[in-house]
FIZAVEX-501570 format. One record per residue (C-alpha): x negated, y negated, z; chain; residue in one letter. Coordinates in steps of 0.25 Angstrom, whole numbers. Example, Ala and Ser with C-alpha at 12.3 -4.5 7.8 and 13.67 -1.06 7.14 Angstrom:
residues 2
@X:-49	Y:18	Z:31	unit:A	code:A $
@X:-55	Y:4	Z:29	unit:A	code:S $
***
This chain:
residues 421
@X:28	Y:-87	Z:-1	unit:A	code:M $
@X:12	Y:-91	Z:-7	unit:A	code:A $
@X:5	Y:-80	Z:-4	unit:A	code:S $
@X:-8	Y:-84	Z:1	unit:A	code:I $
@X:-21	Y:-87	Z:-7	unit:A	code:D $
@X:-35	Y:-82	Z:4	unit:A	code:P $
@X:-42	Y:-92	Z:-3	unit:A	code:T $
@X:-33	Y:-103	Z:-2	unit:A	code:K $
@X:-30	Y:-100	Z:12	unit:A	code:A $
@X:-44	Y:-100	Z:15	unit:A	code:R $
@X:-46	Y:-114	Z:7	unit:A	code:E $
@X:-34	Y:-119	Z:15	unit:A	code:F $
@X:-39	Y:-114	Z:29	unit:A	code:A $
@X:-54	Y:-123	Z:25	unit:A	code:K $
@X:-46	Y:-135	Z:23	unit:A	code:E $
@X:-40	Y:-135	Z:36	unit:A	code:V $
@X:-51	Y:-133	Z:44	unit:A	code:V $
@X:-58	Y:-146	Z:34	unit:A	code:A $
@X:-45	Y:-154	Z:38	unit:A	code:K $
@X:-49	Y:-154	Z:51	unit:A	code:L $
@X:-63	Y:-155	Z:50	unit:A	code:R $
@X:-59	Y:-169	Z:42	unit:A	code:E $
@X:-51	Y:-173	Z:54	unit:A	code:S $
@X:-60	Y:-170	Z:66	unit:A	code:G $
@X:-58	Y:-159	Z:71	unit:A	code:F $
@X:-66	Y:-143	Z:72	unit:A	code:Q $
@X:-59	Y:-135	Z:63	unit:A	code:A $
@X:-62	Y:-119	Z:60	unit:A	code:L $
@X:-57	Y:-107	Z:55	unit:A	code:W $
@X:-53	Y:-97	Z:66	unit:A	code:A $
@X:-50	Y:-82	Z:69	unit:A	code:G $
@X:-44	Y:-71	Z:61	unit:A	code:G $
@X:-48	Y:-79	Z:47	unit:A	code:C $
@X:-64	Y:-81	Z:53	unit:A	code:V $
@X:-66	Y:-66	Z:59	unit:A	code:R $
@X:-59	Y:-60	Z:43	unit:A	code:D $
@X:-66	Y:-70	Z:36	unit:A	code:Q $
@X:-80	Y:-65	Z:44	unit:A	code:L $
@X:-75	Y:-50	Z:40	unit:A	code:L $
@X:-75	Y:-54	Z:26	unit:A	code:G $
@X:-60	Y:-53	Z:26	unit:A	code:C $
@X:-51	Y:-65	Z:19	unit:A	code:E $
@X:-43	Y:-70	Z:31	unit:A	code:P $
@X:-29	Y:-71	Z:32	unit:A	code:K $
@X:-26	Y:-83	Z:37	unit:A	code:D $
@X:-35	Y:-95	Z:43	unit:A	code:Y $
@X:-34	Y:-101	Z:58	unit:A	code:D $
@X:-40	Y:-114	Z:59	unit:A	code:V $
@X:-47	Y:-118	Z:73	unit:A	code:A $
@X:-47	Y:-132	Z:75	unit:A	code:T $
@X:-51	Y:-141	Z:87	unit:A	code:S $
@X:-39	Y:-150	Z:81	unit:A	code:A $
@X:-25	Y:-150	Z:90	unit:A	code:T $
@X:-11	Y:-146	Z:83	unit:A	code:P $
@X:-7	Y:-160	Z:84	unit:A	code:T $
@X:-20	Y:-164	Z:74	unit:A	code:Q $
@X:-20	Y:-153	Z:66	unit:A	code:I $
@X:-7	Y:-157	Z:62	unit:A	code:R $
@X:-13	Y:-171	Z:60	unit:A	code:E $
@X:-22	Y:-165	Z:52	unit:A	code:V $
@X:-13	Y:-157	Z:44	unit:A	code:F $
@X:0	Y:-164	Z:43	unit:A	code:G $
@X:13	Y:-159	Z:49	unit:A	code:K $
@X:19	Y:-155	Z:36	unit:A	code:R $
@X:7	Y:-143	Z:34	unit:A	code:R $
@X:5	Y:-140	Z:48	unit:A	code:T $
@X:15	Y:-132	Z:57	unit:A	code:L $
@X:14	Y:-134	Z:74	unit:A	code:A $
@X:20	Y:-119	Z:76	unit:A	code:I $
@X:8	Y:-117	Z:86	unit:A	code:G $
@X:4	Y:-128	Z:90	unit:A	code:A $
@X:5	Y:-126	Z:103	unit:A	code:A $
@X:-6	Y:-115	Z:103	unit:A	code:F $
@X:-14	Y:-125	Z:95	unit:A	code:G $
@X:-9	Y:-120	Z:80	unit:A	code:V $
@X:-6	Y:-129	Z:69	unit:A	code:I $
@X:-3	Y:-121	Z:55	unit:A	code:T $
@X:-7	Y:-129	Z:43	unit:A	code:V $
@X:-1	Y:-126	Z:30	unit:A	code:I $
@X:-8	Y:-126	Z:18	unit:A	code:G $
@X:-5	Y:-123	Z:3	unit:A	code:P $
@X:5	Y:-111	Z:1	unit:A	code:R $
@X:-7	Y:-102	Z:-3	unit:A	code:V $
@X:-17	Y:-106	Z:8	unit:A	code:A $
@X:-6	Y:-103	Z:19	unit:A	code:G $
@X:-9	Y:-110	Z:32	unit:A	code:Q $
@X:-20	Y:-110	Z:45	unit:A	code:V $
@X:-16	Y:-110	Z:58	unit:A	code:E $
@X:-25	Y:-121	Z:65	unit:A	code:V $
@X:-29	Y:-119	Z:79	unit:A	code:A $
@X:-33	Y:-129	Z:90	unit:A	code:T $
@X:-45	Y:-123	Z:97	unit:A	code:F $
@X:-39	Y:-121	Z:109	unit:A	code:R $
@X:-41	Y:-113	Z:124	unit:A	code:R $
@X:-29	Y:-103	Z:129	unit:A	code:D $
@X:-27	Y:-105	Z:142	unit:A	code:A $
@X:-20	Y:-93	Z:151	unit:A	code:T $
@X:-10	Y:-82	Z:143	unit:A	code:Y $
@X:-2	Y:-79	Z:156	unit:A	code:S $
@X:7	Y:-70	Z:146	unit:A	code:D $
@X:-2	Y:-62	Z:140	unit:A	code:G $
@X:2	Y:-68	Z:126	unit:A	code:R $
@X:0	Y:-84	Z:126	unit:A	code:H $
@X:-8	Y:-93	Z:132	unit:A	code:P $
@X:-2	Y:-102	Z:144	unit:A	code:D $
@X:-6	Y:-114	Z:138	unit:A	code:S $
@X:-18	Y:-119	Z:127	unit:A	code:V $
@X:-28	Y:-129	Z:126	unit:A	code:A $
@X:-37	Y:-134	Z:114	unit:A	code:F $
@X:-50	Y:-133	Z:114	unit:A	code:S $
@X:-64	Y:-130	Z:105	unit:A	code:N $
@X:-68	Y:-121	Z:96	unit:A	code:A $
@X:-75	Y:-112	Z:107	unit:A	code:A $
@X:-63	Y:-110	Z:117	unit:A	code:E $
@X:-54	Y:-107	Z:104	unit:A	code:D $
@X:-64	Y:-96	Z:99	unit:A	code:A $
@X:-63	Y:-91	Z:116	unit:A	code:S $
@X:-48	Y:-90	Z:116	unit:A	code:R $
@X:-47	Y:-81	Z:105	unit:A	code:R $
@X:-45	Y:-66	Z:104	unit:A	code:D $
@X:-55	Y:-59	Z:101	unit:A	code:F $
@X:-70	Y:-62	Z:94	unit:A	code:T $
@X:-68	Y:-60	Z:81	unit:A	code:I $
@X:-55	Y:-69	Z:80	unit:A	code:N $
@X:-62	Y:-80	Z:89	unit:A	code:G $
@X:-72	Y:-84	Z:77	unit:A	code:L $
@X:-72	Y:-98	Z:70	unit:A	code:F $
@X:-77	Y:-101	Z:56	unit:A	code:Y $
@X:-78	Y:-115	Z:49	unit:A	code:D $
@X:-75	Y:-114	Z:34	unit:A	code:P $
@X:-81	Y:-129	Z:31	unit:A	code:L $
@X:-95	Y:-124	Z:35	unit:A	code:S $
@X:-94	Y:-108	Z:35	unit:A	code:N $
@X:-99	Y:-105	Z:49	unit:A	code:E $
@X:-93	Y:-95	Z:58	unit:A	code:V $
@X:-91	Y:-102	Z:71	unit:A	code:I $
@X:-91	Y:-89	Z:83	unit:A	code:D $
@X:-88	Y:-92	Z:98	unit:A	code:Y $
@X:-87	Y:-78	Z:101	unit:A	code:V $
@X:-93	Y:-67	Z:96	unit:A	code:G $
@X:-86	Y:-64	Z:83	unit:A	code:G $
@X:-95	Y:-63	Z:72	unit:A	code:Q $
@X:-100	Y:-53	Z:81	unit:A	code:D $
@X:-90	Y:-43	Z:85	unit:A	code:D $
@X:-85	Y:-45	Z:69	unit:A	code:L $
@X:-99	Y:-38	Z:66	unit:A	code:K $
@X:-96	Y:-29	Z:78	unit:A	code:K $
@X:-81	Y:-27	Z:73	unit:A	code:R $
@X:-78	Y:-29	Z:88	unit:A	code:L $
@X:-62	Y:-35	Z:91	unit:A	code:V $
@X:-68	Y:-43	Z:104	unit:A	code:R $
@X:-60	Y:-50	Z:115	unit:A	code:A $
@X:-68	Y:-66	Z:115	unit:A	code:I $
@X:-73	Y:-68	Z:129	unit:A	code:G $
@X:-67	Y:-59	Z:140	unit:A	code:D $
@X:-56	Y:-47	Z:132	unit:A	code:A $
@X:-47	Y:-47	Z:147	unit:A	code:E $
@X:-46	Y:-61	Z:146	unit:A	code:E $
@X:-44	Y:-60	Z:132	unit:A	code:R $
@X:-32	Y:-51	Z:129	unit:A	code:L $
@X:-26	Y:-56	Z:142	unit:A	code:S $
@X:-24	Y:-69	Z:135	unit:A	code:E $
@X:-14	Y:-63	Z:123	unit:A	code:D $
@X:-12	Y:-47	Z:127	unit:A	code:K $
@X:-9	Y:-45	Z:111	unit:A	code:L $
@X:-24	Y:-47	Z:109	unit:A	code:R $
@X:-24	Y:-33	Z:116	unit:A	code:M $
@X:-18	Y:-26	Z:103	unit:A	code:L $
@X:-25	Y:-38	Z:94	unit:A	code:R $
@X:-39	Y:-32	Z:98	unit:A	code:A $
@X:-34	Y:-17	Z:91	unit:A	code:V $
@X:-29	Y:-24	Z:78	unit:A	code:R $
@X:-41	Y:-31	Z:77	unit:A	code:F $
@X:-49	Y:-20	Z:77	unit:A	code:A $
@X:-38	Y:-12	Z:68	unit:A	code:T $
@X:-39	Y:-20	Z:58	unit:A	code:T $
@X:-52	Y:-25	Z:59	unit:A	code:L $
@X:-59	Y:-11	Z:61	unit:A	code:G $
@X:-67	Y:-18	Z:72	unit:A	code:F $
@X:-67	Y:-10	Z:88	unit:A	code:D $
@X:-62	Y:-18	Z:101	unit:A	code:V $
@X:-75	Y:-21	Z:108	unit:A	code:D $
@X:-73	Y:-12	Z:121	unit:A	code:P $
@X:-73	Y:-25	Z:131	unit:A	code:E $
@X:-59	Y:-28	Z:123	unit:A	code:T $
@X:-55	Y:-14	Z:123	unit:A	code:M $
@X:-57	Y:-13	Z:135	unit:A	code:A $
@X:-48	Y:-25	Z:139	unit:A	code:A $
@X:-35	Y:-21	Z:131	unit:A	code:V $
@X:-36	Y:-7	Z:136	unit:A	code:Q $
@X:-35	Y:-13	Z:150	unit:A	code:R $
@X:-23	Y:-24	Z:147	unit:A	code:H $
@X:-17	Y:-15	Z:135	unit:A	code:A $
@X:-5	Y:-14	Z:142	unit:A	code:D $
@X:-3	Y:-27	Z:144	unit:A	code:E $
@X:2	Y:-29	Z:128	unit:A	code:L $
@X:15	Y:-28	Z:132	unit:A	code:K $
@X:15	Y:-43	Z:137	unit:A	code:V $
@X:13	Y:-45	Z:121	unit:A	code:V $
@X:25	Y:-47	Z:112	unit:A	code:S $
@X:29	Y:-35	Z:104	unit:A	code:V $
@X:30	Y:-42	Z:91	unit:A	code:E $
@X:15	Y:-48	Z:92	unit:A	code:R $
@X:11	Y:-34	Z:96	unit:A	code:I $
@X:19	Y:-27	Z:83	unit:A	code:T $
@X:13	Y:-35	Z:76	unit:A	code:A $
@X:-2	Y:-32	Z:81	unit:A	code:E $
@X:2	Y:-17	Z:77	unit:A	code:L $
@X:7	Y:-22	Z:62	unit:A	code:R $
@X:-7	Y:-24	Z:58	unit:A	code:R $
@X:-12	Y:-14	Z:67	unit:A	code:L $
@X:-5	Y:-3	Z:61	unit:A	code:L $
@X:-5	Y:-11	Z:47	unit:A	code:Q $
@X:-22	Y:-9	Z:44	unit:A	code:H $
@X:-28	Y:2	Z:40	unit:A	code:P $
@X:-35	Y:6	Z:55	unit:A	code:N $
@X:-23	Y:8	Z:61	unit:A	code:R $
@X:-26	Y:21	Z:64	unit:A	code:R $
@X:-39	Y:15	Z:72	unit:A	code:R $
@X:-29	Y:2	Z:78	unit:A	code:G $
@X:-19	Y:13	Z:84	unit:A	code:V $
@X:-31	Y:20	Z:89	unit:A	code:E $
@X:-36	Y:7	Z:95	unit:A	code:L $
@X:-23	Y:4	Z:101	unit:A	code:L $
@X:-24	Y:17	Z:108	unit:A	code:R $
@X:-39	Y:16	Z:112	unit:A	code:R $
@X:-34	Y:1	Z:117	unit:A	code:S $
@X:-21	Y:6	Z:127	unit:A	code:G $
@X:-12	Y:-3	Z:117	unit:A	code:L $
@X:-5	Y:8	Z:109	unit:A	code:L $
@X:2	Y:11	Z:122	unit:A	code:E $
@X:6	Y:0	Z:124	unit:A	code:Q $
@X:13	Y:-1	Z:109	unit:A	code:V $
@X:17	Y:10	Z:108	unit:A	code:L $
@X:18	Y:20	Z:121	unit:A	code:P $
@X:24	Y:31	Z:118	unit:A	code:A $
@X:16	Y:37	Z:107	unit:A	code:L $
@X:7	Y:48	Z:109	unit:A	code:D $
@X:-6	Y:43	Z:108	unit:A	code:R $
@X:-13	Y:59	Z:109	unit:A	code:E $
@X:-13	Y:71	Z:102	unit:A	code:G $
@X:-13	Y:75	Z:88	unit:A	code:E $
@X:-1	Y:68	Z:84	unit:A	code:A $
@X:-10	Y:55	Z:89	unit:A	code:W $
@X:-17	Y:59	Z:81	unit:A	code:E $
@X:-11	Y:61	Z:70	unit:A	code:Q $
@X:-4	Y:46	Z:70	unit:A	code:T $
@X:-17	Y:41	Z:69	unit:A	code:L $
@X:-19	Y:49	Z:57	unit:A	code:D $
@X:-9	Y:43	Z:49	unit:A	code:T $
@X:-12	Y:30	Z:53	unit:A	code:L $
@X:-22	Y:31	Z:45	unit:A	code:E $
@X:-18	Y:39	Z:34	unit:A	code:V $
@X:-16	Y:28	Z:26	unit:A	code:Q $
@X:-23	Y:14	Z:24	unit:A	code:Q $
@X:-9	Y:6	Z:22	unit:A	code:E $
@X:2	Y:7	Z:30	unit:A	code:L $
@X:14	Y:-2	Z:33	unit:A	code:S $
@X:18	Y:-5	Z:48	unit:A	code:F $
@X:30	Y:3	Z:47	unit:A	code:P $
@X:21	Y:15	Z:41	unit:A	code:V $
@X:9	Y:15	Z:51	unit:A	code:A $
@X:17	Y:12	Z:64	unit:A	code:A $
@X:28	Y:25	Z:60	unit:A	code:A $
@X:14	Y:33	Z:59	unit:A	code:L $
@X:11	Y:26	Z:72	unit:A	code:L $
@X:24	Y:29	Z:77	unit:A	code:F $
@X:25	Y:44	Z:72	unit:A	code:R $
@X:23	Y:51	Z:84	unit:A	code:T $
@X:32	Y:44	Z:91	unit:A	code:L $
@X:45	Y:46	Z:83	unit:A	code:Q $
@X:42	Y:60	Z:81	unit:A	code:F $
@X:38	Y:63	Z:95	unit:A	code:A $
@X:52	Y:57	Z:101	unit:A	code:S $
@X:64	Y:65	Z:104	unit:A	code:A $
@X:69	Y:49	Z:99	unit:A	code:S $
@X:69	Y:48	Z:83	unit:A	code:Q $
@X:71	Y:32	Z:89	unit:A	code:A $
@X:56	Y:32	Z:96	unit:A	code:A $
@X:49	Y:24	Z:82	unit:A	code:A $
@X:61	Y:14	Z:83	unit:A	code:G $
@X:61	Y:9	Z:96	unit:A	code:E $
@X:45	Y:6	Z:93	unit:A	code:L $
@X:48	Y:1	Z:82	unit:A	code:C $
@X:57	Y:-6	Z:90	unit:A	code:R $
@X:49	Y:-9	Z:101	unit:A	code:R $
@X:38	Y:-15	Z:90	unit:A	code:W $
@X:48	Y:-24	Z:86	unit:A	code:K $
@X:45	Y:-19	Z:72	unit:A	code:L $
@X:53	Y:-26	Z:61	unit:A	code:S $
@X:66	Y:-18	Z:55	unit:A	code:N $
@X:58	Y:-15	Z:42	unit:A	code:E $
@X:46	Y:-9	Z:50	unit:A	code:E $
@X:56	Y:-2	Z:60	unit:A	code:I $
@X:62	Y:5	Z:45	unit:A	code:E $
@X:48	Y:7	Z:39	unit:A	code:G $
@X:44	Y:15	Z:53	unit:A	code:V $
@X:56	Y:22	Z:53	unit:A	code:L $
@X:56	Y:26	Z:40	unit:A	code:L $
@X:43	Y:32	Z:40	unit:A	code:C $
@X:48	Y:39	Z:53	unit:A	code:L $
@X:62	Y:44	Z:49	unit:A	code:N $
@X:57	Y:49	Z:37	unit:A	code:Q $
@X:44	Y:55	Z:39	unit:A	code:E $
@X:50	Y:70	Z:37	unit:A	code:M $
@X:58	Y:69	Z:26	unit:A	code:A $
@X:45	Y:63	Z:17	unit:A	code:I $
@X:35	Y:74	Z:23	unit:A	code:R $
@X:46	Y:83	Z:19	unit:A	code:N $
@X:50	Y:78	Z:7	unit:A	code:A $
@X:49	Y:90	Z:-2	unit:A	code:P $
@X:56	Y:99	Z:7	unit:A	code:A $
@X:69	Y:90	Z:9	unit:A	code:I $
@X:81	Y:88	Z:3	unit:A	code:D $
@X:80	Y:78	Z:-9	unit:A	code:W $
@X:93	Y:66	Z:-8	unit:A	code:P $
@X:85	Y:66	Z:7	unit:A	code:Q $
@X:71	Y:64	Z:2	unit:A	code:L $
@X:75	Y:53	Z:-7	unit:A	code:Q $
@X:81	Y:47	Z:2	unit:A	code:R $
@X:70	Y:43	Z:9	unit:A	code:V $
@X:60	Y:40	Z:-3	unit:A	code:L $
@X:70	Y:29	Z:-9	unit:A	code:I $
@X:70	Y:23	Z:3	unit:A	code:H $
@X:64	Y:8	Z:2	unit:A	code:P $
@X:51	Y:8	Z:10	unit:A	code:R $
@X:48	Y:25	Z:6	unit:A	code:V $
@X:32	Y:19	Z:4	unit:A	code:E $
@X:31	Y:17	Z:16	unit:A	code:E $
@X:36	Y:31	Z:22	unit:A	code:L $
@X:28	Y:39	Z:11	unit:A	code:M $
@X:16	Y:30	Z:16	unit:A	code:S $
@X:18	Y:34	Z:32	unit:A	code:Y $
@X:21	Y:49	Z:26	unit:A	code:C $
@X:9	Y:50	Z:20	unit:A	code:K $
@X:1	Y:45	Z:32	unit:A	code:A $
@X:9	Y:57	Z:41	unit:A	code:V $
@X:10	Y:67	Z:29	unit:A	code:C $
@X:-6	Y:68	Z:27	unit:A	code:Q $
@X:-7	Y:68	Z:44	unit:A	code:V $
@X:2	Y:77	Z:47	unit:A	code:I $
@X:7	Y:85	Z:35	unit:A	code:D $
@X:-8	Y:86	Z:29	unit:A	code:G $
@X:-1	Y:82	Z:15	unit:A	code:S $
@X:5	Y:71	Z:8	unit:A	code:D $
@X:13	Y:85	Z:1	unit:A	code:A $
@X:27	Y:75	Z:4	unit:A	code:A $
@X:21	Y:62	Z:0	unit:A	code:I $
@X:18	Y:67	Z:-13	unit:A	code:Q $
@X:31	Y:73	Z:-17	unit:A	code:F $
@X:39	Y:60	Z:-12	unit:A	code:C $
@X:28	Y:51	Z:-18	unit:A	code:R $
@X:31	Y:59	Z:-32	unit:A	code:V $
@X:47	Y:57	Z:-29	unit:A	code:I $
@X:45	Y:42	Z:-28	unit:A	code:L $
@X:35	Y:41	Z:-39	unit:A	code:N $
@X:46	Y:46	Z:-48	unit:A	code:R $
@X:57	Y:34	Z:-55	unit:A	code:P $
@X:65	Y:30	Z:-45	unit:A	code:R $
@X:79	Y:35	Z:-50	unit:A	code:L $
@X:74	Y:47	Z:-51	unit:A	code:E $
@X:73	Y:50	Z:-37	unit:A	code:W $
@X:83	Y:39	Z:-32	unit:A	code:N $
@X:93	Y:38	Z:-43	unit:A	code:P $
@X:103	Y:27	Z:-43	unit:A	code:A $
@X:118	Y:36	Z:-33	unit:A	code:P $
@X:128	Y:41	Z:-42	unit:A	code:L $
@X:140	Y:35	Z:-35	unit:A	code:I $
@X:141	Y:24	Z:-22	unit:A	code:T $
@X:151	Y:19	Z:-12	unit:A	code:G $
@X:158	Y:12	Z:-23	unit:A	code:N $
@X:160	Y:25	Z:-30	unit:A	code:D $
@X:166	Y:32	Z:-17	unit:A	code:L $
@X:175	Y:21	Z:-15	unit:A	code:A $
@X:182	Y:22	Z:-30	unit:A	code:R $
@X:183	Y:37	Z:-26	unit:A	code:M $
@X:194	Y:32	Z:-15	unit:A	code:G $
@X:182	Y:37	Z:-5	unit:A	code:I $
@X:186	Y:28	Z:8	unit:A	code:P $
@X:174	Y:22	Z:12	unit:A	code:A $
@X:168	Y:29	Z:25	unit:A	code:G $
@X:157	Y:39	Z:28	unit:A	code:P $
@X:159	Y:46	Z:17	unit:A	code:A $
@X:154	Y:36	Z:8	unit:A	code:Y $
@X:140	Y:39	Z:15	unit:A	code:R $
@X:143	Y:54	Z:12	unit:A	code:E $
@X:147	Y:54	Z:-2	unit:A	code:L $
@X:136	Y:46	Z:-6	unit:A	code:L $
@X:126	Y:54	Z:0	unit:A	code:T $
@X:130	Y:65	Z:-5	unit:A	code:A $
@X:130	Y:63	Z:-19	unit:A	code:V $
@X:117	Y:56	Z:-18	unit:A	code:R $
@X:110	Y:68	Z:-13	unit:A	code:D $
@X:118	Y:75	Z:-24	unit:A	code:A $
@X:114	Y:66	Z:-35	unit:A	code:Q $
@X:99	Y:66	Z:-28	unit:A	code:L $
@X:99	Y:82	Z:-30	unit:A	code:K $
@X:104	Y:81	Z:-44	unit:A	code:G $
@X:117	Y:86	Z:-41	unit:A	code:E $
@X:126	Y:74	Z:-45	unit:A	code:L $
@X:120	Y:68	Z:-59	unit:A	code:P $
@X:130	Y:58	Z:-60	unit:A	code:D $
@X:140	Y:50	Z:-56	unit:A	code:Q $
@X:152	Y:58	Z:-59	unit:A	code:A $
@X:145	Y:70	Z:-54	unit:A	code:S $
@X:143	Y:62	Z:-42	unit:A	code:A $
@X:158	Y:57	Z:-40	unit:A	code:L $
@X:163	Y:71	Z:-42	unit:A	code:A $
@X:155	Y:74	Z:-30	unit:A	code:F $
@X:161	Y:64	Z:-22	unit:A	code:V $
@X:175	Y:68	Z:-26	unit:A	code:Q $
@X:172	Y:83	Z:-22	unit:A	code:S $
@X:163	Y:80	Z:-8	unit:A	code:Q $
@X:177	Y:71	Z:-5	unit:A	code:W $
@X:188	Y:79	Z:-9	unit:A	code:K $
@X:180	Y:89	Z:0	unit:A	code:G $
@X:182	Y:81	Z:11	unit:A	code:G $
@X:168	Y:77	Z:13	unit:A	code:L $
@X:169	Y:64	Z:25	unit:A	code:S $
@X:185	Y:62	Z:23	unit:A	code:K $
@X:182	Y:68	Z:39	unit:A	code:S $
***
C-alpha cells in the first residue's frame, strides 16, 4: 500500500473543494483538519462539508471515484490518487434527536451554520476555505483554540446526550492537545458519566487506545478519574493512595509506549492485588482487545518479576523470557516499573547487556529436537517436553557442549525412568 504524501493529500483536498465550487455548490474543509492546521500541525486527513447532496457529490466526481458507504448520513468518500489518499465529503446537515445516545434518529440536509452547530466541540466546528485561505467560525472555535479549551458547542448537556461517547472524546482531546476541559462541559460529563455504558465497548476502547498511547497519558487518566469516566471503564481499580500514585508515575516515565504496555501499567495494581491472576485477562476481554494486544498486556504482567529479579534468577528461566519476540515491550514496561517502584533500573541494564550481545551467544540453537528423541526409540508423549526442557536448561548452563553429550544425557535420563510412569 502506497504511503500518503501530506502535500499531495492537501492538494487533492483542495481540488475536491474547487471541483464542487465549479459545479455550483458551496464547499469547505471542516472539522479536525481545520483545527490541526490552526494549531500548526499537519492534518492526518481532510474532510469536506458541502451543500451538495450525496447523489450530487457522486455526479460531480463519478461513481468509479466515490464510495457511498456513509450515504445514509450524507457522507460520500471521494478517492484520490494513491499517494493522496481519499477525502470524506459530507453534506451540510442537522441531526434530529438521538434517542439511543449514539446515533441520530434522522438526518436533514441544511447549511453551514446549522452543520457547525450540531458538531461536538467548538474546536471541531470550524470551517476553512482553502481557495481564499479564510477561516469560517460560527461557534467560537478560534477563541477556544487560543484559550486551549475543549468546550461543547451550545448547551453541553444537549451535545453530550446526543452521543455519550463525546464525554470520553472530551477527555481524549484535552489529553492529546494539552488543553483543559471547559468547566461547564466537565460538569456535564461528571453528571452523566454513568451513561457511557450505552456506548459500544469497541468505540470506548478506540478512544482509550489513543489516550493511552499519547505522552500525556498520565494527565489523561487523571482527567478520566476527575470526570467519573474511569470508574466506568475500570470499575475495580483503586483510585486512591500510594498504589494509585505509583500507577500514575509509571505512566509518565517514558514518552513513547505501545498501547499494550500502557494498558499493562494501568492494569498492574489490579493484577497484583487480585487473588486471581486472571484479573488482567478479564479486563482485556471486557475491553475487547485484539489477541495480539492481550498477548502484549499479559506478557508484561506475567513476566515482570522475571525481569525485575533478572540478576538473581536461574539463567534458563530468564533466557526463555528474553527470547520472546515482544521482549522490547516487556523491557519498556519493566523499565517504567523499576524506575518508580525500585528506584533503579539495574535489572533492566543487566538484561540489556545480554540482549546487546550476538544472539547466538545467549540463544544458541537447541542441541536436539523431538526427531532425535524419536530416532532413539522414545515414544511420543509428555516425556518429550520434559526431556527437551531438561536438555535445553543444561545446554544454557554450559553443562552440555554438543549434540553427542545431549544425546547421552537423554539416554541416562530415560534409562533412569524420567516420565516413564
